N, C-alpha and C positions, 0 to 999 in steps of 0.2 A: 376251591371255591368259596368265597367268605358270603354271609348273608347276615345281618341285623336282624335280631329274633327278638321284641319288647326291650330292645335297647340293649343287650348284652349281644357281642360278638360271637359269632357259630363257626366255626369251621369244619367243612365236606371235603372228605377224603375221599378220589375215587383211584383205586387201584387196578388193571385191566391186564391179563397175561397176556392176550392175542389182539392183533389190533381190531380195534371194532370194524365190523362187518354189516354193510350198510346195503340193503338188497335197492338195487336201481327200483324206479317207480315205472309203472304201465304206461305208453304212450298209447294216443288213439292211432288205431291201425292206419288212418290217413290224417296227414297235416292239411288242414284246410288255408292256403294261401290266397291273399289278393294282389293282384299282379298290376301296376299303374305305368302307363309309359303311352304320351301322344303320339310316338311313331310307330304303327301297326306295324313293321317289318320286327321292331325291336320286342313287342308286345308277342309275338307269335314265337321268336327266338325263343324268347325267357320261358314262355308257356313247354316249348318243347324240351327244353332242360329239364323240366320235373318227370319222376316219372311215375305216369298215373295212377299206377299199384299203390305208389307210397303218397302222393299229395292229392286232393283236387282242388283244383284252380277259378279263382276269378278274376274275371279283369276290367279295368276302368281305362276313360283314356284322358283324363283330368281329374285334379284334385276335391272338384265338387262332386263331379262325378262316383268319385271313391266316397268321400264321406257322406252320401245318401247311401251305398250300401252299407257301411260301416254301421250306421244308427239304425237300418232296420231289422237290428240282430242284436242283439247280447254282446257285452264285451268279449266274453270268450269265444264268439264265433271262427274268428279267423285266428287262425295259430301265428300270423306271421303277415306282414305288410311290406312288400316291395315295391319301393315307392322313386318314381325318376322327379330329380332337383329341380329342372324348369317344364313347366306345361301351360296352356292356356288357362282361362277363368280363375283355375286357383290350384298356385305351383305346391311343389313337393313341401316346400321350406314352410309355408302354411300352415297346410293340413298338418304336418308334425307337430305345431305349435301350438294347434288346437287340441289336436288328441292328447300331448302329455301335458295341457294345462287341464285336462279332464278330472270328474271325480271317475265315472265310469267307466273310459277308453285307455287310460294313461298309459294301462301294462301293457298293451299290444306290442310285441316288440315291432320296429321299422327299420328297415334296412333300407340306406340310400341308395342307387345307384344314378349315375349320371357321368359325361362326359368333361365335366366341368374340374379342372385340375388344380385353384387357384388356391392358395394353403387356408387364405381368408374364408373361400366357401365349405372347404373341409372342415374347417373349426366351429364355422356359424352352425354346420347342420350335426355337428358332435351335441354341439352345447346344447341344441334344442332339445335334444334326446333322443337322435339316431344310434342305433345299436351297432351300427357300423357304414363306413362310407364306400362303397364300389366304385371304384371308377372303369368305365366303358374302354375300351371291348375287355370283356372278361369270358372265363372260363367256366364249363357247366360244373366242374369240381369245387370253383371257388364260390361261385353263388350257393351249391347245395351244403356246403360243411359250414358258411357263415348261416345261411338262413335258420340250418339243423340247429348250431351252438345258441344264435337267437330263442329258439322255439324253446331248447332244455334249460337256457338261464331263466327264461318265463315260467314254464311249468315249476319248477322248485320253488318260484318265489311263491307261487300260488299253492303249494302242498303247503309251505308252511305256514299262509297267510288263514288257512284252514282251522290251523290249531292252537288257537287263543291262548289254551293252559300254556303250551311253553313259552307263545311269546308272552305271557304276564309274569310266569315264572324267569325268564332273564332278563325283566325289567328288576330285579329284587336283588339281581349279582351286580357288587360293585367290582370284581374280579374274577377272572375265570382264564385258564389252560385248557387247550385242546391237542389233539398230534390227529393227525389224518396223515394218508398213504395214496389213494387213488381221487380220481376225478367228479366221481360222485360224492363221495364222500366232502369233497372240497365243496361243490353244487349247494349241500343241503348246509354244510356252514354258512356260506359268506351268505345263503338267504336268512339263515334263523337268526344273523348278526343284523342284516340291512333292516330287518323287522323292527328292531328296536328305536331305528333314525328315521327324522321328516323323510326322505326320500331314498324309498327302499330300492326300488329299481335300478338309482344311479348307485348306489350304494353298493349295492349285489354284484353289478357289473365289476366295479373298480377291484372289488376283494375277490370276485373270481379271478382277474385279471390278473391277479398278483401271486395268489394261490396256486394258478395255474403252470407260472412261470418258475416258482419255486418246486411244484415237481416237473415238472417236464424237462425245464431245464438246469435247477439248480440239484434236484437228487439224481435224475436220469440220464443227465449229460446230453441231451440232444440239442445240437445248436441252432443258429438261426438258419445257415443255410441248409442243413439237414434236414430241418422240420419243413422248409420250404420244398426239398423234393421228397417228402413222405407226405406231404399233403399230395401235392401232381402225381403223385403214384396210388393216391389213396391207400396210404398204408400206414397211417399214422397212430390211430387208433390200436390196431394190431401192435404194432410196436411197440408201443405205451406198455400194455400189457404183456407184450415176451419182455421188456426190461423190468418190471414190476415184479417178475417172477425170478428174475435171477436171484443166485444164492448171494450174490453182493448187493443187493437192495432190496431185501425182505427185511431188511431192519432200519433202513430209512426211513422216515418218517418228518413231516414236515409241523414245528411247531405253532401253534397261536397262542397270543396272548391278549386279552382285554382290561381295559380298565376304565372305569365310568367316575369320572370326576367333576365336578363345576361345571354341569351342563356341557361335558364334553367325552366323547367316547374314541379312546387311546387303542388303537388294536396295532400289534408287531406280529410280523410273518416272519421264522427263522429258516430255512433249509439247511442241508447237509451235505450239499456241495463245497465246490474248491471258489465261489463265488465269483465276479464279472466285473467289467468296466459298465456301470450301468448311465453314464454321462450321456450320450450318444442317443436314450432308449425318451429320456426326459421332454422330449420338446419334440413338438411338430415335424414330420418330416413326408414329403408327396411321397418317397420311395414306400417306405415304411407303411403309412396310409391307403397305400394301391396296392402292396401285398396281399393276401390271403393270413397274413398275421404278422406280430410283431407291434402290434398299435397298444396294447395292452398297458402298458409304462407309463405310453404318452396322454390315454384316458384317464387311469388314475389319477397321474401327476395334474392333468391340465383342468379336469372338468369332474372329478370324484369326492376328491378329497379336499380338506380346508386345509391340510398340511401335510404332506409327505418327502419323507429323509430314508435314506441308505444308511447302512453301516455295517461295519464287521467285511468287508472288503465285497457289499454287495449280497453276501449270504442273507441280511434282515432286512425289513423294509418295515418302516412305522407310519402309519397314518392316522390323522386325527379330524374326527368329525365333530362339530359342532351341532348340539341335539336341539335347538331352535324351531320351533313347528313352521310349517308351510303354508300357505294358501294353496285352496287348490278352485277351481273353478269350473262349469259347465261348457260343452261342446254345443254348440249352436250351427 
């Protein structure tokens, strides 16, 4: 890490014999969800998908009713909102845009669910700030895994936002290098870096998706079809833990480097895998957008960064973020 102190360059070197052990955060015993759909049958089905021991659910039948419920409470009251795209009075995309343009409520994770499968509809929802776009009909495992991922991403960002000392210290860094191995470490690191940018929620999502790919696919060798199968069997997390503990993987880490210059932040992520053909994953695809995974590189490339490029046969990805401020408004 390089810091400038009284105009003199100071180099700080950190050596660590063992991988950094980051304790996972404690989540609330129950996650509070707002389910929004104008079809009573779909609303009842979604509600049945969530175990009442783990989730507390509230429902609304259109965007206006949902907005009224959201505004009745503090921004951290709902852990996530699962929102239908097309509804009377106020549709899902309108509500999503209002939430994401709000100083108070823009960090609430929103999952869009709809039967509209046109590429332009999907792109519109993601550009408006949806965490994920889920195509009907979907399975219980798909919905709950996506909602949990959205909640965890938001939770890590909130934890870091409560640590101004870390945030202000990072503002002094011109260059830094990190090594990480686990998903928890990736979540903390992506959130910390994102807080240095004008749009932390969007940048945190993009960085974490790239870091997730580096761990799962790069270092641990979990391919696309295999990951689909593991998700359907609800075995993905246990398989990641198993592979991380294998002797051949214990030494593997992902390297992240950042450099701040000329009002831009450049972040590169390099794994220790064999590389892959990244080109099919750069653009929007109906097939991948409606799967339970596989949209991370698309999101990062299309929506999260000002520039993104791969090198070293796909083992290294570099993204550039302009550090210009973004105005925010109130929700009414």
